[in-house]
MMTF fields as JSON, N, C-alpha, C and O atoms, coordinates in Angstrom:
{
  "mmtfVersion": "1.0.0",
  "mmtfProducer": "UNKNOWN",
  "numBonds": 519,
  "numAtoms": 520,
  "numGroups": 130,
  "numChains": 1,
  "numModels": 1,
  "chainsPerModel": [1],
  "groupsPerChain": [130],
  "chainIdList": ["A"],
  "bondAtomList": [4, 2, 8, 6, 12, 10, 16, 14, 20, 18, 24, 22, 28, 26, 32, 30, 36, 34, 40, 38, 44, 42, 48, 46, 52, 50, 56, 54, 60, 58, 64, 62, 68, 66, 72, 70, 76, 74, 80, 78, 84, 82, 88, 86, 92, 90, 96, 94, 100, 98, 104, 102, 108, 106, 112, 110, 116, 114, 120, 118, 124, 122, 128, 126, 132, 130, 136, 134, 140, 138, 144, 142, 148, 146, 152, 150, 156, 154, 160, 158, 164, 162, 168, 166, 172, 170, 176, 174, 180, 178, 184, 182, 188, 186, 192, 190, 196, 194, 200, 198, 204, 202, 208, 206, 212, 210, 216, 214, 220, 218, 224, 222, 228, 226, 232, 230, 236, 234, 240, 238, 244, 242, 248, 246, 252, 250, 256, 254, 260, 258, 264, 262, 268, 266, 272, 270, 276, 274, 280, 278, 284, 282, 288, 286, 292, 290, 296, 294, 300, 298, 304, 302, 308, 306, 312, 310, 316, 314, 320, 318, 324, 322, 328, 326, 332, 330, 336, 334, 340, 338, 344, 342, 348, 346, 352, 350, 356, 354, 360, 358, 364, 362, 368, 366, 372, 370, 376, 374, 380, 378, 384, 382, 388, 386, 392, 390, 396, 394, 400, 398, 404, 402, 408, 406, 412, 410, 416, 414, 420, 418, 424, 422, 428, 426, 432, 430, 436, 434, 440, 438, 444, 442, 448, 446, 452, 450, 456, 454, 460, 458, 464, 462, 468, 466, 472, 470, 476, 474, 480, 478, 484, 482, 488, 486, 492, 490, 496, 494, 500, 498, 504, 502, 508, 506, 512, 510, 516, 514],
  "bondOrderList": [1, 1, 1, 1, 1, 1, 1, 1, 1, 1, 1, 1, 1, 1, 1, 1, 1, 1, 1, 1, 1, 1, 1, 1, 1, 1, 1, 1, 1, 1, 1, 1, 1, 1, 1, 1, 1, 1, 1, 1, 1, 1, 1, 1, 1, 1, 1, 1, 1, 1, 1, 1, 1, 1, 1, 1, 1, 1, 1, 1, 1, 1, 1, 1, 1, 1, 1, 1, 1, 1, 1, 1, 1, 1, 1, 1, 1, 1, 1, 1, 1, 1, 1, 1, 1, 1, 1, 1, 1, 1, 1, 1, 1, 1, 1, 1, 1, 1, 1, 1, 1, 1, 1, 1, 1, 1, 1, 1, 1, 1, 1, 1, 1, 1, 1, 1, 1, 1, 1, 1, 1, 1, 1, 1, 1, 1, 1, 1, 1],
  "groupList": [{"groupName": "UNK", "atomNameList": ["N", "CA", "C", "O"], "elementList": ["N", "C", "C", "O"], "formalChargeList": [0, 0, 0, 0], "bondAtomList": [1, 0, 2, 1, 3, 2], "bondOrderList": [1, 1, 2], "singleLetterCode": "X", "chemCompType": "L-PEPTIDE LINKING"}],
  "groupTypeList": [0, 0, 0, 0, 0, 0, 0, 0, 0, 0, 0, 0, 0, 0, 0, 0, 0, 0, 0, 0, 0, 0, 0, 0, 0, 0, 0, 0, 0, 0, 0, 0, 0, 0, 0, 0, 0, 0, 0, 0, 0, 0, 0, 0, 0, 0, 0, 0, 0, 0, 0, 0, 0, 0, 0, 0, 0, 0, 0, 0, 0, 0, 0, 0, 0, 0, 0, 0, 0, 0, 0, 0, 0, 0, 0, 0, 0, 0, 0, 0, 0, 0, 0, 0, 0, 0, 0, 0, 0, 0, 0, 0, 0, 0, 0, 0, 0, 0, 0, 0, 0, 0, 0, 0, 0, 0, 0, 0, 0, 0, 0, 0, 0, 0, 0, 0, 0, 0, 0, 0, 0, 0, 0, 0, 0, 0, 0, 0, 0, 0],
  "groupIdList": [1, 2, 3, 4, 5, 6, 7, 8, 9, 10, 11, 12, 13, 14, 15, 16, 17, 18, 19, 20, 21, 22, 23, 24, 25, 26, 27, 28, 29, 30, 31, 32, 33, 34, 35, 36, 37, 38, 39, 40, 41, 42, 43, 44, 45, 46, 47, 48, 49, 50, 51, 52, 53, 54, 55, 56, 57, 58, 59, 60, 61, 62, 63, 64, 65, 66, 67, 68, 69, 70, 71, 72, 73, 74, 75, 76, 77, 78, 79, 80, 81, 82, 83, 84, 85, 86, 87, 88, 89, 90, 91, 92, 93, 94, 95, 96, 97, 98, 99, 100, 101, 102, 103, 104, 105, 106, 107, 108, 109, 110, 111, 112, 113, 114, 115, 116, 117, 118, 119, 120, 121, 122, 123, 124, 125, 126, 127, 128, 129, 130],
  "secStructList": [7, 7, 7, 7, 7, 7, 7, 7, 7, 2, 2, 2, 2, 2, 2, 2, 2, 2, 2, 2, 2, 2, 2, 2, 2, 2, 2, 2, 2, 2, 2, 2, 2, 2, 2, 2, 2, 2, 2, 2, 2, 2, 2, 2, 2, 2, 2, 2, 2, 2, 2, 2, 2, 2, 2, 2, 7, 7, 2, 2, 2, 2, 2, 2, 2, 2, 2, 2, 2, 2, 2, 2, 2, 2, 2, 2, 2, 2, 2, 2, 2, 2, 2, 2, 2, 2, 1, 7, 7, 7, 7, 7, 7, 7, 7, 7, 7, 2, 2, 2, 2, 2, 2, 2, 2, 2, 2, 2, 2, 2, 2, 2, 2, 2, 2, 6, 6, 7, 2, 2, 2, 2, 2, 2, 2, 2, 2, 2, 2, 7],
  "xCoordList": [-42.06, -40.692, -40.197, -40.915, -38.95, -38.364, -37.059, -36.198, -36.926, -35.723, -35.122, -35.79, -33.871, -33.195, -32.006, -31.184, -31.931, -30.816, -30.037, -30.614, -28.755, -27.912, -26.781, -26.227, -26.448, -25.344, -24.454, -24.924, -23.169, -22.218, -22.126, -21.64, -22.59, -22.612, -21.443, -21.441, -20.456, -19.345, -18.605, -18.377, -18.233, -17.506, -18.345, -17.835, -19.62, -20.516, -20.574, -20.518, -20.686, -20.76, -19.445, -19.454, -18.328, -17.019, -16.87, -16.398, -17.275, -17.188, -18.067, -17.66, -19.261, -20.172, -19.606, -19.726, -18.996, -18.394, -17.233, -17.102, -16.4, -15.294, -15.806, -15.231, -16.869, -17.459, -17.964, -17.763, -18.612, -19.1, -17.951, -18.036, -16.876, -15.708, -15.078, -14.705, -14.957, -14.345, -15.221, -14.705, -16.545, -17.441, -17.296, -17.311, -17.155, -16.953, -15.64, -15.58, -14.581, -13.282, -13.334, -12.724, -14.056, -14.196, -14.921, -14.54, -15.956, -16.702, -15.823, -15.857, -15.036, -14.125, -13.093, -12.758, -12.595, -11.628, -12.201, -11.542, -13.419, -14.063, -14.297, -14.1, -14.715, -14.932, -13.618, -13.573, -12.56, -11.249, -10.776, -10.236, -10.975, -10.58, -11.36, -10.783, -12.656, -13.494, -13.106, -13.022, -12.868, -12.496, -11.142, -10.982, -10.172, -8.835, -8.902, -8.227, -9.701, -9.85, -10.452, -9.987, -11.475, -12.134, -11.21, -11.335, -10.294, -9.339, -8.242, -7.804, -7.802, -6.699, -7.057, -6.209, -8.287, -8.662, -8.454, -7.762, -9.019, -8.773, -7.321, -6.818, -6.65, -5.239, -4.393, -3.48, -4.688, -3.939, -4.104, -3.135, -5.319, -5.567, -4.853, -4.249, -4.924, -4.27, -2.76, -2.138, -2.179, -0.732, -0.352, 0.66, -1.16, -0.873, -0.906, -0.011, -1.937, -2.034, -0.932, -0.445, -0.545, 0.552, 1.848, 2.61, 2.098, 3.297, 3.268, 4.281, 2.095, 1.971, 2.199, 2.9, 1.617, 1.761, 3.185, 3.655, 3.859, 5.227, 6.165, 7.096, 5.923, 6.794, 6.735, 7.71, 5.599, 5.404, 5.441, 5.181, 5.755, 5.641, 6.863, 7.977, 6.61, 7.705, 8.372, 7.919, 9.439, 10.175, 9.297, 9.306, 8.545, 7.672, 6.564, 6.242, 5.99, 4.936, 5.472, 4.762, 6.729, 7.344, 7.411, 7.233, 7.668, 7.707, 6.369, 6.305, 5.302, 3.962, 3.628, 3.014, 4.038, 3.745, 4.495, 3.989, 5.699, 6.445, 5.727, 5.685, 5.167, 4.398, 3.17, 2.864, 2.471, 1.278, 1.652, 0.953, 2.741, 3.175, 3.516, 3.185, 4.176, 4.517, 3.256, 3.193, 2.251, 0.991, 0.233, -0.423, 0.323, -0.294, 0.368, -0.313, 1.695, 2.414, 1.981, 1.854, 1.756, 1.299, -0.081, -0.334, -0.959, -2.289, -2.164, -2.879, -1.264, -1.045, -0.556, -0.977, 0.326, 0.81, -0.333, -0.419, -1.202, -2.34, -3.263, -3.746, -3.513, -4.383, -3.721, -4.403, -2.391, -1.692, -1.876, -2.09, -1.793, -2.023, -3.464, -3.732, -4.373, -5.775, -5.927, -6.675, -5.212, -5.29, -4.721, -5.172, -3.74, -3.172, -4.183, -4.096, -5.145, -6.223, -7.093, -7.599, -7.249, -8.136, -7.544, -8.274, -6.217, -5.568, -5.338, -4.773, -5.764, -5.458, -3.959, -3.323, -3.419, -1.99, -1.705, -2.28, -0.813, -0.429, 0.532, 1.502, 0.263, 1.107, 2.144, 1.809, 3.4, 4.473, 5.321, 5.603, 5.708, 6.535, 7.939, 8.122, 8.916, 10.294, 11.114, 10.796, 12.15, 13.043, 14.006, 14.507, 14.258, 15.211, 16.112, 15.773, 17.249, 18.178, 17.727, 17.91, 17.14, 16.572, 17.637, 17.383, 18.805, 19.891, 20.264, 20.463, 20.357, 20.679, 19.58, 19.869, 18.334, 17.21, 17.256, 17.066, 17.508, 17.579, 18.737, 18.599, 19.869, 21.009, 20.674, 21.083, 19.933, 19.535, 18.575, 18.661, 17.665, 16.726, 17.483, 17.177, 18.459, 19.261, 20.0, 20.042, 20.581, 21.266, 20.307, 20.673, 19.097, 18.092, 17.679, 17.476, 17.557, 17.082, 18.182, 17.891, 19.416, 20.527, 20.603, 20.788, 20.47, 20.55, 19.447, 19.722, 18.221, 17.131, 17.362, 17.123, 17.827, 18.067, 19.153, 19.044, 20.187, 21.278, 20.775, 21.131, 19.94, 19.388, 18.504, 18.47, 17.794, 16.87, 17.513, 16.85, 18.819, 19.565, 19.026, 18.871, 18.743, 18.213, 19.25, 18.887, 20.5, 21.544, 21.67, 21.966, 21.454, 21.601, 20.644, 21.006, 19.454, 18.461, 18.979, 18.823, 19.585, 20.132, 21.283, 21.436, 22.094, 23.205, 22.679, 23.245, 21.594, 21.004, 20.515, 20.687, 19.912, 19.408, 20.562, 20.492, 21.624, 22.791, 23.402, 23.763, 23.53, 24.089, 23.19, 23.676, 21.884, 20.929, 20.975, 20.765, 21.246, 21.232, 22.573, 22.662, 23.61, 24.929, 25.13, 26.186],
  "yCoordList": [-32.499, -32.1, -31.291, -30.443, -31.565, -30.911, -30.253, -30.895, -28.957, -28.216, -27.64, -26.905, -27.971, -27.482, -26.645, -27.077, -25.425, -24.519, -24.322, -24.029, -24.482, -24.365, -23.379, -23.347, -22.576, -21.62, -21.714, -21.891, -21.589, -21.57, -20.128, -19.249, -19.889, -18.546, -18.307, -17.315, -19.19, -19.085, -17.757, -17.064, -17.398, -16.148, -14.939, -13.987, -14.983, -13.882, -13.701, -12.575, -14.797, -14.729, -14.236, -13.471, -14.673, -14.205, -12.708, -11.978, -12.259, -10.834, -10.017, -8.956, -10.507, -9.804, -9.737, -8.715, -10.822, -10.849, -9.849, -9.135, -9.804, -8.838, -7.408, -6.549, -7.151, -5.813, -5.422, -4.288, -6.341, -6.059, -5.792, -4.9, -6.569, -6.356, -4.998, -4.298, -4.619, -3.326, -2.173, -1.136, -2.345, -1.314, -1.191, -0.085, -2.32, -2.295, -1.611, -0.804, -1.938, -1.312, 0.189, 0.959, 0.602, 2.034, 2.722, 3.818, 2.086, 2.656, 2.745, 3.741, 1.697, 1.704, 2.815, 3.505, 2.988, 4.049, 5.422, 6.266, 5.656, 6.944, 7.178, 8.286, 6.137, 6.249, 6.546, 7.392, 5.85, 6.069, 7.499, 8.123, 8.019, 9.391, 10.379, 11.317, 10.175, 11.078, 11.055, 12.101, 9.853, 9.733, 10.384, 11.134, 10.101, 10.684, 12.205, 12.884, 12.735, 14.191, 14.764, 15.787, 14.114, 14.592, 14.501, 15.298, 13.548, 13.431, 14.484, 15.049, 14.746, 15.684, 17.115, 17.851, 17.519, 18.903, 19.246, 20.221, 18.489, 18.833, 18.617, 19.32, 17.658, 17.434, 18.652, 18.99, 19.31, 20.502, 21.593, 22.253, 21.775, 22.776, 22.398, 23.25, 21.128, 20.67, 20.887, 21.351, 20.551, 20.746, 22.213, 22.547, 23.085, 24.519, 25.018, 25.746, 24.628, 25.056, 24.435, 25.063, 23.214, 22.581, 23.372, 23.545, 23.846, 24.644, 25.941, 26.365, 26.563, 27.79, 27.519, 28.279, 26.454, 26.121, 25.701, 25.951, 25.073, 24.601, 25.766, 25.641, 26.895, 28.062, 28.589, 29.16, 28.404, 28.949, 27.87, 28.164, 26.657, 25.536, 25.411, 25.788, 24.865, 24.562, 23.257, 22.604, 22.898, 21.685, 20.435, 19.559, 20.365, 19.209, 19.167, 18.103, 20.322, 20.386, 20.002, 19.391, 20.365, 19.999, 18.491, 17.978, 17.786, 16.321, 15.783, 14.921, 16.301, 15.854, 16.264, 15.507, 17.458, 17.946, 17.148, 16.931, 16.719, 15.868, 14.54, 14.021, 13.997, 12.751, 12.984, 12.188, 14.083, 14.407, 14.591, 14.099, 15.291, 15.518, 14.212, 14.029, 13.305, 12.027, 11.219, 10.515, 11.315, 10.61, 11.232, 10.525, 12.541, 13.214, 12.74, 12.48, 12.629, 12.131, 10.702, 10.332, 9.907, 8.53, 8.511, 7.714, 9.382, 9.478, 9.892, 9.372, 10.821, 11.243, 10.083, 9.938, 9.26, 8.099, 7.137, 6.582, 6.944, 6.05, 6.606, 5.852, 7.914, 8.494, 8.425, 8.263, 8.545, 8.384, 6.966, 6.777, 5.98, 4.597, 4.41, 3.677, 5.078, 5.057, 5.597, 5.049, 6.675, 7.292, 6.362, 6.377, 5.566, 4.649, 3.596, 3.056, 3.301, 2.375, 2.984, 2.286, 4.289, 4.975, 5.058, 5.095, 5.085, 5.218, 3.84, 2.962, 3.646, 2.358, 2.237, 3.149, 1.12, 0.888, 0.161, -0.889, 0.741, 0.099, -1.042, -0.86, -2.187, -3.351, -3.422, -3.434, -3.469, -3.627, -4.825, -5.025, -5.589, -6.756, -6.48, -5.856, -6.951, -6.794, -7.985, -8.611, -8.277, -9.368, -8.864, -7.742, -9.714, -9.349, -10.536, -11.68, -10.25, -11.291, -11.743, -11.028, -12.924, -13.419, -13.594, -13.334, -14.027, -14.221, -12.883, -12.804, -11.838, -10.501, -10.009, -9.433, -10.231, -9.812, -10.501, -9.857, -11.802, -12.547, -12.048, -11.929, -11.757, -11.23, -9.876, -9.599, -9.034, -7.739, -7.908, -7.183, -8.864, -9.127, -9.633, -9.244, -10.49, -11.008, -9.87, -9.813, -8.964, -7.814, -6.98, -6.471, -6.851, -6.08, -6.774, -6.117, -8.103, -8.847, -9.242, -9.62, -9.16, -9.669, -9.058, -9.806, -7.747, -7.212, -7.764, -8.116, -7.843, -8.39, -9.868, -10.335, -10.593, -12.023, -12.252, -13.157, -11.445, -11.581, -11.283, -11.977, -10.241, -9.898, -11.012, -11.246, -11.696, -12.752, -14.136, -15.151, -14.165, -15.417, -16.378, -17.572, -15.85, -16.67, -16.728, -16.836, -16.659, -16.552, -17.805, -17.7, -18.978, -20.23, -20.271, -20.757, -19.774, -19.766, -18.956, -19.369, -17.827, -17.008, -17.719, -17.615, -18.44, -19.174, -20.229, -20.407, -20.929, -21.924, -21.271, -21.82, -20.108, -19.414, -19.002, -19.159, -18.475, -18.055, -19.238, -19.123, -20.381, -21.574, -22.077, -22.565, -21.965, -22.472, -21.67, -22.23, -20.373, -19.577, -19.563, -19.084, -20.073, -20.072, -21.271, -21.417],
  "zCoordList": [-34.703, -34.932, -33.738, -33.209, -33.318, -32.163, -32.601, -33.202, -32.288, -32.65, -31.374, -30.647, -31.104, -29.902, -30.34, -31.148, -29.785, -30.073, -28.776, -27.728, -28.861, -27.682, -27.963, -29.061, -26.952, -27.089, -25.856, -24.732, -26.102, -24.999, -24.494, -25.205, -23.275, -22.7, -21.747, -21.017, -21.741, -20.808, -20.96, -19.969, -22.172, -22.413, -22.016, -21.426, -22.339, -21.992, -20.48, -19.987, -19.744, -18.287, -17.677, -16.712, -18.236, -17.756, -17.989, -17.117, -19.164, -19.489, -18.554, -18.08, -18.29, -17.393, -15.971, -15.296, -15.53, -14.201, -14.11, -13.116, -15.143, -15.163, -15.146, -14.479, -15.865, -15.891, -14.508, -14.074, -13.82, -12.47, -11.507, -10.663, -11.635, -10.771, -11.027, -10.086, -12.297, -12.595, -12.115, -11.696, -12.173, -11.649, -10.132, -9.592, -9.453, -8.003, -7.655, -6.727, -8.405, -8.149, -8.384, -7.642, -9.409, -9.677, -8.526, -8.115, -8.011, -6.883, -5.635, -4.911, -5.391, -4.243, -4.414, -3.451, -5.62, -5.887, -5.626, -5.019, -6.074, -5.844, -4.355, -3.856, -3.654, -2.216, -1.493, -0.6, -1.881, -1.259, -1.481, -0.568, -2.682, -2.984, -2.126, -1.577, -2.01, -1.219, 0.254, 0.897, 0.787, 2.197, 2.452, 3.415, 1.595, 1.762, 1.709, 2.483, 0.813, 0.695, 1.975, 2.477, 2.499, 3.715, 4.927, 5.856, 4.929, 6.039, 5.915, 6.917, 4.698, 4.488, 4.857, 5.362, 4.617, 4.93, 6.4, 6.692, 7.341, 8.75, 9.165, 10.041, 8.552, 8.895, 8.579, 9.333, 7.473, 7.088, 8.141, 8.517, 8.608, 9.647, 10.944, 11.596, 11.313, 12.55, 12.463, 13.419, 11.321, 11.154, 11.28, 11.898, 10.696, 10.775, 12.212, 12.642, 12.951, 14.343, 15.202, 16.142, 14.878, 15.611, 15.424, 16.376, 14.221, 13.976, 14.777, 15.332, 14.827, 15.615, 17.104, 17.772, 17.615, 19.029, 19.379, 20.489, 18.448, 18.688, 18.967, 19.763, 18.315, 18.507, 19.941, 20.43, 20.618, 21.961, 23.054, 24.221, 22.691, 23.629, 24.526, 24.163, 25.714, 26.632, 26.185, 25.246, 26.866, 26.496, 26.637, 25.772, 27.732, 27.954, 26.898, 26.371, 26.595, 25.588, 24.203, 23.404, 23.928, 22.642, 22.469, 21.365, 23.558, 23.495, 23.022, 22.145, 23.613, 23.224, 21.788, 21.036, 21.433, 20.08, 19.016, 17.915, 19.358, 18.421, 18.209, 17.094, 19.275, 19.164, 18.294, 17.406, 18.56, 17.764, 16.298, 15.413, 16.04, 14.652, 13.948, 12.776, 14.659, 14.024, 13.731, 12.723, 14.603, 14.355, 13.185, 12.42, 13.051, 11.899, 10.609, 9.618, 10.621, 9.441, 9.115, 7.948, 10.159, 9.958, 9.301, 8.398, 9.754, 9.142, 7.684, 6.827, 7.397, 6.002, 5.145, 3.997, 5.691, 4.939, 4.641, 3.545, 5.613, 5.418, 4.335, 3.49, 4.351, 3.315, 1.949, 0.937, 1.908, 0.627, 0.086, -1.111, 0.965, 0.55, 0.08, -0.872, 0.756, 0.355, -1.059, -1.869, -1.344, -2.67, -3.747, -4.892, -3.372, -4.358, -4.78, -5.882, -3.908, -4.264, -5.361, -6.24, -5.285, -6.225, -7.628, -8.619, -7.701, -9.007, -9.617, -8.966, -10.842, -11.475, -11.712, -12.24, -11.321, -11.454, -12.772, -13.06, -13.55, -14.798, -14.48, -13.745, -15.023, -14.788, -15.899, -17.083, -15.495, -16.475, -16.058, -14.876, -17.019, -16.769, -17.284, -18.329, -16.54, -16.981, -16.501, -15.49, -17.228, -16.844, -15.784, -15.86, -14.79, -13.749, -13.466, -13.771, -12.886, -12.459, -11.072, -10.087, -11.004, -9.752, -8.677, -7.501, -9.069, -8.104, -7.46, -6.248, -8.28, -7.763, -6.825, -5.776, -7.197, -6.36, -5.001, -3.969, -5.0, -3.736, -2.877, -1.66, -3.496, -2.746, -2.117, -0.99, -2.841, -2.293, -1.123, -0.132, -1.24, -0.143, 1.076, 2.204, 0.86, 1.973, 2.662, 3.891, 1.884, 2.475, 3.317, 4.376, 2.84, 3.56, 4.863, 5.884, 4.82, 5.986, 6.963, 8.098, 6.548, 7.35, 8.758, 9.718, 8.921, 10.293, 11.203, 12.35, 10.718, 11.522, 11.818, 12.931, 10.812, 10.998, 12.041, 12.868, 12.003, 12.969, 14.379, 15.331, 14.507, 15.827, 16.372, 17.58, 15.491, 15.925, 15.86, 16.076, 15.557, 15.518, 14.458, 14.715, 13.268, 12.174, 11.047, 9.876, 11.388, 10.388, 9.525, 8.335, 10.097, 9.347, 8.162, 7.091, 8.341, 7.266, 6.081, 4.932, 6.349, 5.255, 4.567, 3.35, 5.33, 4.729, 3.745, 2.667, 4.116, 3.218, 1.93, 0.842, 2.06, 0.863, -0.035, -1.254, 0.561, -0.222, -0.938, -2.11, -0.266, -0.894, -2.001, -3.021, -1.816, -2.811, -4.109, -5.185, -4.023, -5.258, -5.968, -7.099, -5.34, -5.99, -6.86, -7.476]
}
């Protein structure tokens, strides 16, 4: 006598894969938080000293300090983006007027398109949504 038992493990394997992915994302989030924190500490000190030096700087030195300050702000923006990786983002769905959204995007892109002589492309998009 032969008895064969079979089970579909597809759902189990999918669940296990999702669990592994979420664990990896959690680890990446923790790493991102730690790195951003370690970057922010010295940046705070650098910004403070830059403010002190700016008060006593010559005109030429101020030019360089302004460049340094803008680069520090850029680093801060990057660390903020890093921190956003660490925070789980809640997904919310909402209905929107697609025609209105496209018109807003066109308004946003119009100056660049005009500078690059890509105006015809925008005209086609406007005609297509009307």
